[in-house]
C-alpha positions, 0 to 999 in steps of 0.5 A: 530503523523500521517504518517509513520516513516523513519523506517517504510518507510525503511521496506516498501521499503525492502518489510518487512511487518512483522514490521507492525501489522497483519491488516496493513500487510493484507492491504499492501498485498492488495495494492501489489496485486492491483498494479500488472498486472493482478490484482489477489487477492487470496482467501487466501488474501481475507480471511485474509482481511475479518478477519480484515475488513467488506465488506463495508470497503474493498470496500472503501479500494479497491476503494482508491487503484484503484484511487491511481493506476490510478493516478500513471499510469497517472503520468507515461504517462506524466512523472510527477516526484516526488515533493521530499516532503519526505527526510529520516532523518539521522540515529542517 
């Protein structure tokens, strides 16, 4: 299985990172920090990231996040909407 479950997506939308393993929590906090303006990655967050990832991995992760932020901001300029590929499944 790949991707996120509906429960994980709901947790993300609620800002509930505690439902994820520590390594993923650190990445989620990095993504939030990189999406802000101005971008600010605290020394505390950087230290947490370094406990889980090498410098090379962090460079790649930050580049990926920067590219996604670029794409998202580009879409805002040109009012590119969602393709509606995600649809939550009804709860059982």
